[in-house]
N, C-alpha and C positions, 0 to 999 in steps of 0.2 A: 359752207353749209353742212350741218351735221345730219346724219342719217336718222330717220324716224320710221320704223317699220309700220306697215299698214295691217299686218296680221302676225299672229304668233308663229314662230318656227316650231314645227313638230318633228320630233325624232322619228326616223323611218325604220330604224333597226336598233338592236342592242337592248340593254336592260330597261331603258326608258322609252322604248318604242310606243308611239301613240301619245306621249306626253309632250307638252310644250316646254321650251327652254325656260320660260318664266315660271312654270310650276316647279321645275327642278331647282331654280334659283331660290324659291321659298322653302321647299321641302328637303332639299339636300344641297345647301350652299357649298360645303366642302368639295363635293363632286364637281360642281360647276366651276369653282375656283381652280381645281386641278385641270379640268378640261381647257379652261381659258389659258392657263400657264403653258400647257402642252402645245396648244395651237400656236402660241406666240414663240415658243422655242423652235418650232419647225421653220419659221421665218419665210413662209410662202409669200411671194409677192402678190399673187392673185388670191383674193379673199372670196370665199363662198358665202352663202346666206347665213350659215351657222356662225362663221367668224364674225361677220358684221353684226348679227344680232347679239352675240356674246359681248362684243365691245360695247354696244349700246346698253345692254343690261348692266354691265359692270359700272358704267357711268351713272345709270338711273338708280341703282341700289343706294348710292350715297345721297341721292336727292329725295328719297322717300321720307315722308313725315309721319310720326306716330299719331294715332288717333286717341289713344288712352291718355286721360288727364292724371296728373300726379295725385295719388291718394292722400298724400300728406298735406300739401297746400291747396289742392283742388283748383289750381289756376293754370299751371303750365303743363305742356305735354311731357310725357315720360321720356327721359333721355338715358337713365342709368338703371342697371339691374345689379342688386347686391346678391352675391352668391357665397355660400359657406360650404366648405368641404375641401376635398382634394381629389386628385386623379385616381388614387387607389380605391377609395371608398365611395366616390361619387360626390356630387354637389347637391345642395338644397337650392332648387330653382322654383320660384313661386311669384305670382302676381302680388303677393303681400310684401315683397321686397323690391319694389320699383319706386323710382322717384325722378323728379326733374333735376336740373343742375344747381338749383338753389342750395346754398351752404346749409341752411337750417334743415331742409328736407334730408339732405345727405347725412347730417349729424344724427338725425332721428333714426335713420336706418343703421348707422354705426352703433347706436345705443341698443338696438334690438339684437345685435350680434352677441351681447353678453360676454364681452371680452374675447370671444373667439375671433380668429383671423378671417375677416370677410374681405371680399374682393369686389370692386365696382367694375362693371363691364358696360360699354356703350351698347344701347339697345338698337342694334341693327343686325341684319342678316349675316354680315361678315363675321360677327362675333361668335357664331356657331362653331367656327373653325378652332376656337380656343380649346374646346373640349375634345378629349380623345375618345371617351366612352360614348358609344352609340346611344345609350339610354339618356345620358346627359344632353347629348346633341338633340335628341327627340324632345326632351322637356323644354330645352331652350327654344326650339322651333315652335312648339305649341304656345309658349309664352309670347314669343314675338308675333305670332299670328293674332293673339289677343290685343297686344299693344298696337298693332297696325290695322286692327279692325278686319281681320281676314278669317274670323271663325266660321265654321261650317264648311260646306263642300267647296273645294277650291278647283273650279273648272279652268280650262285652258284660257277662256275669254276673261274670266275674272282676274286671274293671275296676270295676264297680258295688260289688261286695263289698269290694274294697280300700278304697274311700272310706267305705263303710258301717261297716266294722270299725275303721277309723282306724289 
């Protein structure tokens, strides 16, 4: 039987004091990923509430479903984000460059790149870790919030319920 939390875990100290783990998962996935990796490296046999909720969240992140519909075919949910740019000068990240997995939709976005080297990224919160620049990470997070229907104020309960409902 797998663990399902009944309330969000709230950080009691540190930079994220007062925030829920689920809020950090959405607003700063690279930090959460680092925290998860560090906890697993310690190899503690006894897991506390944070360990257990982090494991649950990492599994749930993969199961979340986008709410935004592909602007090209207007049928399927968005699965891909096309980004142009590089680490040095930054990336162009916009809701105008999203599509589903359909080949025709993807080809249309490739055509919008006008011969420049574009890159397709899977539209999920773990993709934020691809970007090194904090500005690019913030743009990606804001776009993902739109794709997953999380615009507006992200409360502890709203973030927790988003992962709970999948």
